[in-house]
Backbone as CSV, one residue per row, in Angstrom:
resi,resn,N_x,N_y,N_z,CA_x,CA_y,CA_z,C_x,C_y,C_z
1,MET,-5.459,23.842,-14.242,-3.738,23.962,-13.585,-2.665,24.041,-13.515
2,PRO,-1.596,25.054,-13.416,-0.271,24.128,-13.724,0.071,22.696,-13.247
3,SER,0.920,22.518,-14.263,1.695,21.497,-14.119,3.046,21.408,-13.249
4,VAL,3.469,22.990,-13.730,4.659,22.727,-13.241,4.642,24.463,-11.976
5,PHE,5.380,24.064,-10.901,5.240,25.201,-9.925,7.282,24.970,-9.310
6,LYS,7.239,26.917,-9.245,8.603,26.794,-8.655,8.579,28.096,-8.153
7,ARG,8.645,28.134,-6.995,7.951,29.207,-6.112,9.038,28.951,-4.719
8,TYR,8.722,30.034,-4.015,9.394,29.880,-2.048,7.672,30.154,-1.243
9,GLU,7.857,29.767,-0.496,6.645,28.933,0.910,7.351,29.507,1.863
10,LYS,6.232,30.276,2.630,6.825,30.964,4.127,5.737,30.709,4.871
11,LYS,5.614,29.953,5.681,4.169,29.445,6.861,4.280,30.114,8.160
12,TYR,2.989,30.381,8.329,3.286,30.551,9.833,2.027,30.026,10.481
13,LEU,1.732,29.730,12.077,0.937,28.875,12.773,0.500,30.429,13.509
14,ILE,-0.661,30.745,13.186,-1.406,31.804,13.603,-2.753,31.565,14.438
15,THR,-3.386,32.683,15.341,-4.625,32.031,15.702,-5.893,32.853,14.625
16,ARG,-6.795,32.312,15.379,-8.153,33.163,14.097,-8.175,34.654,13.580
17,GLU,-7.740,35.207,15.038,-8.097,36.695,14.805,-7.027,37.210,14.295
18,GLN,-5.505,36.563,14.253,-4.685,36.930,13.197,-5.282,36.762,11.973
19,GLY,-5.656,35.844,12.022,-6.354,35.579,10.236,-7.208,36.340,9.752
20,ALA,-8.149,36.974,10.589,-8.972,37.205,10.134,-8.796,38.923,9.896
21,ALA,-7.541,39.199,10.982,-6.848,40.622,10.193,-6.034,40.916,8.914
22,LEU,-5.789,39.558,8.725,-4.498,39.536,7.705,-5.626,39.361,6.721
23,GLN,-6.505,38.800,6.295,-7.719,38.120,5.683,-8.343,39.390,4.923
24,SER,-8.736,40.879,5.987,-9.262,41.995,5.910,-8.304,42.879,5.404
25,ILE,-7.118,42.854,5.425,-6.013,43.649,4.739,-5.562,42.820,3.152
26,LEU,-5.698,41.286,2.901,-5.820,40.859,1.534,-6.918,41.073,0.673
27,ALA,-7.980,41.049,1.801,-8.824,41.793,0.441,-8.799,42.853,-0.125
28,ARG,-8.398,43.868,0.114,-7.633,45.386,-0.735,-7.471,44.955,-1.685
29,ARG,-6.500,44.012,-1.858,-5.071,44.363,-2.755,-5.167,42.534,-3.694
30,MET,-6.281,41.486,-2.951,-6.200,40.215,-3.861,-7.408,39.772,-3.622
31,LYS,-7.528,38.840,-4.594,-8.967,38.166,-4.985,-9.109,36.792,-3.929
32,ARG,-10.649,36.633,-3.402,-10.421,34.754,-2.802,-10.895,34.447,-4.309
33,ASP,-10.287,33.249,-3.997,-10.309,32.286,-4.703,-12.089,31.563,-4.819
34,ARG,-12.391,31.402,-6.386,-13.503,31.331,-6.603,-14.145,30.132,-5.987
35,PHE,-13.557,29.445,-5.686,-14.360,28.323,-4.783,-14.689,28.485,-3.657
36,GLY,-13.971,29.583,-2.736,-14.881,30.278,-1.626,-13.698,29.004,-0.434
37,GLU,-14.348,28.666,0.729,-13.519,27.674,1.609,-13.746,26.170,1.302
38,TYR,-12.943,25.446,0.856,-13.205,24.199,0.260,-12.018,23.091,1.191
39,MET,-12.451,22.033,0.720,-11.752,20.753,1.949,-10.709,20.493,0.768
40,VAL,-8.725,20.397,1.425,-8.098,19.663,0.260,-7.974,18.534,0.919
41,GLN,-7.798,17.312,0.336,-7.370,15.606,0.902,-6.630,15.423,0.223
42,ASN,-5.076,14.779,0.947,-4.532,13.718,0.924,-4.081,12.899,0.992
43,LEU,-3.003,12.342,0.216,-2.627,10.851,0.833,-0.796,10.809,0.613
44,TYR,-0.717,10.781,1.762,0.981,10.885,1.095,1.470,9.877,1.230
45,PHE,2.787,9.658,0.480,3.586,8.622,0.526,4.562,8.039,1.123
46,ASP,4.795,6.880,1.349,6.239,6.809,2.412,6.773,5.605,2.517
47,THR,7.600,5.272,2.876,8.102,3.754,3.032,7.373,2.618,4.210
48,GLU,7.502,1.627,4.165,7.227,0.963,5.446,8.196,1.735,7.029
49,ASN,9.074,2.348,6.494,9.913,2.449,7.897,9.963,4.357,8.236
50,TRP,8.990,4.876,7.026,8.788,5.745,7.575,10.299,6.675,7.439
51,ASP,10.754,6.287,6.142,11.948,7.332,5.605,11.922,8.224,4.641
52,VAL,10.779,8.759,4.144,10.976,9.626,3.646,10.425,11.039,4.627
53,ILE,9.694,10.690,5.447,9.635,11.792,6.572,10.358,12.174,7.666
54,ARG,11.182,10.845,7.682,12.321,11.230,8.419,13.545,11.741,8.294
55,ALA,13.865,11.499,6.891,14.629,12.513,6.072,14.767,14.180,6.006
56,SER,13.107,14.137,5.923,12.923,15.567,5.842,13.254,16.360,6.877
57,LEU,12.662,15.714,7.749,12.612,16.257,9.127,13.932,16.880,9.460
58,GLU,14.642,16.265,8.953,16.563,16.176,9.630,17.019,17.263,8.147
59,LYS,16.046,18.339,7.765,16.566,19.256,6.999,17.551,19.795,5.962
60,PRO,17.319,18.947,5.450,18.709,18.389,4.644,18.516,19.707,3.378
61,PRO,19.605,19.865,2.422,19.550,21.164,1.345,18.327,20.729,0.421
62,TYR,18.229,19.346,0.219,17.490,18.425,-1.128,16.686,17.515,-0.292
63,LYS,15.281,17.828,-0.279,14.006,16.698,0.045,13.379,16.679,-1.211
64,GLU,12.538,15.807,-1.290,11.160,15.518,-2.047,10.299,14.729,-1.454
65,LYS,9.488,14.575,-1.708,7.810,13.825,-1.396,6.532,13.131,-2.286
66,MET,6.065,13.084,-2.248,4.542,12.735,-3.342,3.760,12.189,-2.600
67,ARG,2.439,12.682,-3.159,1.148,13.158,-2.543,0.168,12.291,-3.643
68,LEU,-1.216,12.292,-3.356,-2.362,12.372,-3.894,-3.191,13.026,-3.532
69,ARG,-3.901,13.989,-4.530,-4.496,15.176,-3.710,-5.955,15.239,-4.494
70,CYS,-6.770,15.907,-3.906,-8.234,16.495,-4.863,-8.328,17.704,-3.841
71,TYR,-9.093,18.673,-4.551,-9.548,19.568,-3.325,-11.321,19.584,-4.269
72,GLY,-12.032,19.185,-2.771,-13.254,19.213,-2.418,-13.838,17.645,-2.804
73,ALA,-14.665,17.093,-3.781,-14.759,16.257,-4.230,-13.412,15.081,-5.075
74,PRO,-13.495,14.115,-4.734,-12.583,13.485,-5.606,-13.204,13.408,-6.852
75,SER,-14.777,13.584,-7.258,-15.226,13.468,-8.229,-14.638,14.250,-9.369
76,ARG,-14.409,15.530,-8.310,-13.965,16.662,-9.570,-12.362,16.335,-10.153
77,GLY,-11.783,15.277,-9.445,-10.386,15.282,-10.265,-9.169,15.146,-8.771
78,LEU,-8.418,14.303,-9.260,-7.045,14.092,-8.440,-6.121,14.571,-8.802
79,PHE,-4.684,14.515,-8.041,-3.460,15.426,-8.696,-2.449,14.507,-7.738
80,LEU,-1.944,14.055,-9.003,-0.717,13.050,-8.178,0.505,14.621,-8.163
81,GLU,1.104,14.870,-6.865,2.215,15.579,-6.936,3.569,15.526,-6.543
82,LEU,4.872,15.607,-6.942,5.718,15.372,-6.357,6.429,16.597,-6.308
83,LYS,6.401,16.983,-4.694,7.083,18.421,-4.027,8.638,18.097,-4.007
84,LYS,9.485,18.814,-4.343,11.168,19.084,-4.319,11.313,20.370,-3.762
85,LYS,12.401,20.440,-2.711,12.428,21.272,-1.592,14.102,22.057,-1.925
86,TYR,15.170,22.643,-2.351,16.126,22.924,-2.933,16.381,24.267,-2.193
87,GLN,17.294,24.331,-1.381,17.908,25.937,-0.723,16.623,27.161,-1.027
88,GLY,15.801,26.351,-0.241,14.267,27.306,0.250,13.867,27.470,-0.682
89,ILE,13.914,26.758,-1.825,12.678,26.894,-3.495,12.119,25.608,-3.546
90,VAL,11.108,25.687,-3.447,10.028,24.657,-3.961,10.196,24.695,-5.407
91,TYR,10.356,22.931,-5.920,9.449,22.706,-7.376,8.496,21.662,-7.427
92,LYS,7.463,21.908,-7.385,6.324,21.122,-7.719,6.154,20.629,-9.094
93,ARG,5.591,19.129,-9.064,5.185,18.994,-10.282,3.808,18.152,-10.048
94,ARG,3.102,18.180,-11.168,2.098,17.668,-11.410,1.003,17.142,-12.223
95,ILE,0.182,16.009,-11.793,-0.095,15.499,-13.528,-1.557,15.235,-12.593
96,PRO,-2.839,14.983,-13.574,-3.974,15.204,-13.372,-4.317,13.280,-13.279
97,VAL,-4.977,12.533,-12.348,-5.355,11.950,-12.297,-7.084,11.587,-12.485
98,SER,-7.510,10.626,-13.010,-9.452,10.157,-12.968,-9.279,9.433,-12.064
99,PRO,-10.701,9.577,-11.331,-11.248,8.631,-9.892,-11.251,7.831,-10.750
100,ALA,-11.656,7.167,-12.016,-11.735,5.890,-12.564,-10.392,5.260,-12.608
101,ASP,-9.430,5.801,-13.029,-8.009,5.441,-13.178,-7.416,5.418,-11.695
102,PHE,-7.560,5.552,-11.244,-7.137,5.704,-9.751,-8.068,4.246,-8.951
103,ALA,-8.863,4.293,-9.214,-10.062,2.980,-9.178,-9.785,1.902,-9.241
104,ARG,-8.701,1.237,-10.709,-8.926,0.212,-10.924,-7.710,0.662,-11.284
105,ARG,-6.770,0.696,-11.297,-5.217,1.050,-11.522,-4.335,1.447,-10.152
106,SER,-3.167,0.288,-10.401,-2.032,1.575,-8.978,-1.429,2.434,-9.137
107,ILE,-1.080,3.633,-8.708,-0.221,4.738,-9.091,0.791,4.291,-10.104
108,ARG,1.556,3.468,-9.564,2.420,2.487,-10.407,2.427,2.688,-12.190
109,GLU,0.912,2.041,-12.487,0.732,1.632,-13.150,0.431,2.766,-13.984
110,ILE,-0.279,4.022,-13.564,-0.853,4.993,-14.072,0.341,5.811,-14.846
111,VAL,1.293,5.807,-14.069,2.614,6.848,-14.157,3.283,6.289,-14.963
112,ALA,3.554,5.032,-15.133,4.012,4.177,-16.051,3.797,4.370,-17.275
113,GLY,2.388,4.544,-17.731,1.798,4.375,-18.735,1.812,6.140,-19.391
114,GLY,2.366,6.799,-18.853,2.562,8.340,-19.109,4.122,8.614,-19.877
115,SER,3.669,9.361,-21.219,5.031,9.696,-21.817,5.869,10.675,-22.286
116,ALA,4.740,11.712,-20.772,5.103,12.893,-20.495,6.957,13.065,-19.907
117,GLN,7.381,14.380,-19.738,8.694,14.038,-19.163,8.237,14.334,-17.857
118,ILE,6.981,14.956,-17.233,6.558,15.109,-15.792,6.163,13.172,-15.624
119,ALA,5.324,12.630,-16.173,5.097,11.435,-15.758,6.334,10.387,-15.478
120,ARG,7.547,10.949,-16.683,8.459,10.047,-16.203,9.481,10.387,-14.836
121,GLU,9.327,11.544,-14.641,9.415,11.969,-13.329,8.772,11.047,-12.271
122,PHE,8.194,11.131,-12.101,6.841,10.324,-11.314,7.552,9.020,-11.164
123,ASP,7.514,8.459,-12.341,8.250,6.862,-12.584,9.153,6.600,-12.391
124,PHE,10.152,8.088,-12.130,11.814,7.317,-11.860,11.442,7.408,-9.812
125,TYR,10.973,8.306,-9.852,11.078,8.389,-7.938,10.263,7.023,-7.987
126,LEU,8.847,6.574,-8.383,8.620,5.226,-7.425,9.599,4.148,-7.947
127,LYS,10.056,4.201,-8.961,11.657,2.713,-9.149,12.241,3.541,-8.004
128,THR,12.915,4.195,-7.788,13.713,4.674,-6.901,13.030,4.814,-5.850
129,HIS,12.611,4.552,-5.296,11.499,4.489,-3.596,10.832,4.189,-3.569
130,ALA,10.902,2.402,-2.211,9.680,2.291,-2.677,8.572,2.632,-1.485
131,VAL,7.990,3.373,-2.128,6.731,4.080,-0.912,5.645,3.683,-1.128
132,SER,4.274,4.036,-0.902,3.014,3.693,-0.925,2.420,4.607,0.072
133,GLU,0.753,4.599,-0.038,-0.241,5.663,0.871,0.361,4.872,2.260
134,LYS,0.496,5.894,2.713,0.845,5.849,4.185,0.260,7.126,5.444
135,ILE,-0.375,7.763,4.482,-1.077,8.848,5.950,-2.223,9.674,5.034
136,TYR,-3.334,10.035,5.407,-4.472,10.576,5.055,-4.176,12.170,5.637
137,ILE,-4.129,12.791,5.013,-4.199,14.491,5.954,-5.340,15.595,5.075
138,SER,-5.981,15.903,5.578,-7.375,16.902,4.940,-7.457,18.243,5.811
139,TYR,-7.597,19.346,5.366,-8.020,20.215,6.039,-9.089,21.283,5.192
140,ARG,-9.839,22.254,5.785,-10.388,23.283,4.674,-9.316,24.291,4.520
141,ARG,-9.889,25.188,3.652,-8.841,26.706,3.292,-9.662,27.160,2.830
142,ILE,-9.076,28.343,2.848,-9.513,29.614,2.143,-8.164,30.202,1.492
143,ALA,-8.607,30.556,0.608,-6.734,30.995,-0.905,-7.395,32.392,-1.102
144,PHE,-5.938,33.188,-1.319,-6.278,34.684,-2.451,-5.558,34.526,-3.123
145,THR,-5.572,35.333,-4.289,-4.720,35.426,-4.877,-4.207,37.009,-5.846
146,GLY,-3.503,36.839,-5.976,-2.780,38.300,-6.309,-3.619,38.383,-7.499
147,THR,-4.043,40.024,-7.484,-4.490,40.783,-8.711,-3.768,41.563,-9.832
148,GLU,-3.017,42.026,-9.423,-1.832,42.378,-9.942,-0.473,41.916,-9.816
149,ASP,0.170,41.035,-9.090,1.364,39.600,-8.575,0.603,38.607,-9.078
150,LYS,0.439,38.299,-9.841,-0.517,36.679,-10.806,0.438,35.215,-9.582
151,GLY,1.601,35.804,-9.154,1.897,34.505,-8.891,1.728,34.774,-7.802
152,LEU,1.563,35.867,-6.903,1.840,35.819,-4.807,0.001,34.825,-4.952
153,ARG,0.261,33.969,-3.569,-0.671,33.371,-3.211,-0.646,33.250,-1.634
154,VAL,-1.988,33.006,-1.232,-1.771,33.365,0.745,-3.037,32.123,0.895
155,THR,-2.942,31.175,1.343,-3.615,30.263,1.799,-4.010,30.556,3.474
156,PHE,-4.401,29.954,3.574,-5.033,30.015,5.412,-6.208,28.767,5.503
157,ASP,-4.885,27.437,6.251,-6.012,25.539,6.513,-6.288,26.257,7.723
158,ALA,-7.512,25.548,8.319,-7.798,25.206,9.443,-8.380,24.198,9.269
159,ASP,-8.582,23.168,10.677,-9.411,22.312,10.900,-8.283,20.518,9.893
160,ALA,-6.840,20.952,10.337,-5.993,20.356,9.962,-6.169,18.491,10.443
161,ARG,-6.685,17.790,10.158,-6.873,16.646,10.287,-6.048,15.468,9.251
162,PHE,-5.700,14.002,10.246,-4.832,13.785,9.909,-5.854,11.869,10.510
163,ARG,-5.174,10.553,9.451,-5.743,9.182,9.728,-4.173,8.174,9.230
164,ALA,-4.224,7.235,10.121,-3.075,6.331,9.324,-3.650,4.978,8.834
165,GLU,-4.940,5.306,8.607,-5.897,4.025,8.619,-6.872,4.712,7.425
166,GLU,-7.450,3.865,6.522,-8.890,4.421,5.865,-7.797,5.416,4.827
167,LEU,-7.080,4.426,4.298,-6.282,5.871,3.051,-6.852,5.955,1.539
168,ASN,-8.386,6.436,2.046,-8.857,6.828,1.251,-9.449,8.322,1.143
169,PHE,-9.979,8.437,-0.300,-10.972,9.727,0.352,-12.621,9.410,0.368
170,GLU,-12.999,8.745,0.658,-14.381,8.204,1.297,-14.919,9.032,2.471
171,ARG,-13.760,9.375,3.319,-14.678,9.696,4.591,-13.886,11.447,4.623
172,PRO,-14.184,12.183,3.820,-13.877,13.125,3.998,-13.392,14.101,5.377
173,GLY,-12.373,14.659,5.460,-12.411,15.436,6.899,-12.339,14.400,8.175
174,ALA,-12.333,12.865,7.850,-12.449,12.014,9.243,-10.746,12.641,10.113
175,GLY,-10.723,11.931,10.889,-9.715,11.737,11.758,-9.224,12.610,12.648
176,ARG,-8.008,12.870,13.534,-6.933,13.443,14.623,-6.792,14.747,14.518
177,LEU,-6.994,15.824,15.500,-6.707,17.512,14.760,-5.256,17.138,15.154
178,ILE,-4.715,18.002,13.950,-2.711,17.851,13.947,-2.695,19.395,14.874
179,ILE,-3.492,20.398,14.863,-2.926,21.807,15.034,-4.009,22.158,15.910
180,PRO,-4.092,22.822,17.624,-5.177,23.662,18.095,-6.105,23.767,17.243
181,PRO,-7.557,23.896,17.780,-8.590,23.751,17.062,-9.046,25.953,16.607
182,GLY,-8.294,26.384,17.688,-7.896,27.501,17.223,-7.017,28.161,16.870
183,ALA,-6.102,27.679,15.964,-5.721,27.922,15.048,-5.317,27.504,13.891
184,LEU,-4.637,28.584,12.961,-4.752,28.853,11.436,-3.268,28.360,10.881
185,LEU,-2.790,27.283,9.821,-1.660,28.214,8.769,-2.058,28.207,7.762
186,ALA,-1.062,29.564,8.319,-1.314,30.229,7.285,0.183,30.257,5.682
187,GLU,0.042,30.350,4.990,0.871,29.992,3.745,1.103,30.832,2.960
188,ILE,2.254,31.315,2.442,2.695,32.296,1.620,3.429,32.048,0.228
189,LYS,2.737,32.177,-0.586,3.656,31.299,-2.207,4.093,32.746,-2.927
190,THR,5.239,32.546,-3.373,4.785,33.935,-4.420,7.097,33.609,-4.898
191,PRO,6.773,33.634,-6.432,7.745,33.411,-7.203,9.247,34.584,-7.220
192,ALA,8.418,35.348,-6.137,9.902,36.268,-5.573,9.923,36.600,-4.111
193,GLY,10.420,37.570,-3.972,10.382,37.900,-2.419,8.236,38.424,-2.199
194,ILE,8.452,38.450,-0.561,7.020,38.983,-0.289,7.228,40.692,-0.231
195,PRO,6.097,41.058,-1.249,5.742,42.427,-0.910,5.833,42.833,0.283
196,LEU,6.068,44.500,-0.113,6.520,45.379,1.261,5.284,45.437,1.707
197,TRP,4.151,45.679,1.345,2.921,45.496,1.731,2.414,44.488,3.028
198,LEU,2.462,43.156,1.951,2.451,42.222,3.025,3.177,42.201,3.949
199,ALA,4.412,42.506,4.055,5.212,42.322,4.933,5.020,42.800,5.993
200,ARG,4.580,44.458,6.043,4.149,45.016,6.552,2.954,44.836,7.787
201,ALA,1.857,44.434,6.991,0.570,43.812,7.275,1.304,42.182,8.783
202,LEU,2.021,41.526,8.103,2.482,40.555,9.106,3.114,41.139,10.307
203,SER,3.808,42.475,10.373,4.621,42.301,11.330,3.546,43.163,12.098
204,ALA,2.959,44.071,11.088,1.945,44.748,12.400,0.715,43.657,12.957
205,ASN,0.744,42.900,12.528,-0.116,41.570,13.255,0.804,40.763,14.061
206,GLY,2.314,40.758,14.415,2.550,40.281,15.042,2.783,38.381,14.229
207,VAL,2.607,38.030,13.153,2.666,36.950,12.364,4.188,37.284,11.747
208,PHE,4.979,35.768,12.435,6.369,35.915,11.819,6.101,34.324,11.405
209,PRO,7.370,33.983,10.562,7.003,32.372,10.146,7.875,31.808,10.865
210,ARG,7.510,30.419,10.714,7.770,29.082,11.504,7.856,27.938,10.680
211,SER,9.011,26.974,10.767,8.755,25.633,9.849,7.644,25.351,10.717
212,PHE,6.775,24.853,9.553,5.643,23.820,10.028,5.413,22.859,9.056
213,SER,5.062,21.243,9.181,4.791,20.643,8.196,4.045,19.818,8.873
214,LYS,2.736,19.454,8.090,1.514,18.669,8.149,1.943,17.193,8.903
215,PHE,2.940,16.745,7.814,3.064,15.698,7.877,4.378,15.171,8.475
216,GLY,5.003,16.010,9.242,5.947,16.054,10.409,5.577,15.916,11.184
217,VAL,4.478,16.881,11.814,4.181,17.184,12.951,2.995,15.619,13.196
218,CYS,2.664,15.059,12.298,1.740,13.514,12.486,2.604,12.716,12.712
219,TYR,3.771,13.008,11.922,5.137,11.950,12.045,5.533,12.193,13.753
220,THR,6.062,13.074,14.228,6.947,13.466,15.110,5.967,13.293,16.524
221,GLU,4.886,13.602,16.437,4.012,13.541,17.336,2.881,12.993,17.895
222,TYR,2.879,11.901,17.260,1.434,10.705,17.173,2.430,9.543,16.672
223,ILE,2.479,9.465,15.104,2.896,7.830,14.167,4.575,7.442,15.346
224,ALA,5.259,8.646,15.606,6.805,7.797,16.353,6.552,7.622,17.356
225,LYS,5.383,7.954,18.139,5.350,7.559,19.572,4.445,6.697,19.400
226,GLY,4.034,6.085,18.422,2.635,4.458,18.347,1.463,5.308,18.729
227,PRO,0.230,4.516,18.204,-0.848,4.797,18.188,-1.652,4.772,19.468
228,PRO,-2.557,5.702,20.412,-3.163,5.817,21.053,-4.144,4.653,21.306
229,GLU,-4.849,4.639,22.808,-5.209,2.973,22.802,-6.151,2.771,21.987
230,LYS,-7.339,4.306,21.400,-8.428,4.090,20.920,-7.917,3.895,19.597
231,GLY,-6.714,3.467,18.933,-7.025,4.530,17.386,-6.706,5.854,17.013
232,TRP,-6.501,6.193,16.128,-6.183,7.258,15.388,-7.791,7.786,15.648
């Protein structure tokens, strides 16, 4: 799995019907991820006062955030990611973290022991940002990758949930819904522009881009307003 990314990302909040139509079109030009439908679990890092997401919601020209992610079961491996966005371009750094290391050492200890350039970037971020695990977000994903355009990737996320407690991967998928049950979050990731055939498919199905952040929605709609009486 690549450790460095540079690409454009566009998001679309769509209905399941729109998702089914798009997936039918994608299947003619792209291939489904070999894992089929799988769960993505994330632990997002922020400060005690939620400074990272609050700054991100102001839409500055440059922003960055850190998360720990696993695809499927944590036993398959974890990835620490530093995601940066500058003038619409996403830059991502990723390092693998073994479940055993995560169980016995802190994230700061793990990155401090790395000698590679990417590990040093994480180490610098943690030294300049007083962050810790603050929120858990999971969702079920179906992904398509390009057959001719290897850099093109389209994902569909459903059943997105979060919790601000139990910040671990021991209860996969448990938490409060972020988006309506009948909605999907589609995302197009490409190193260049969106192909003409895909742009036409989006237009034909009434699919248009919109700004959407799972972490941002969790903060603005739930965390900033305070927890509900019965918890998350």
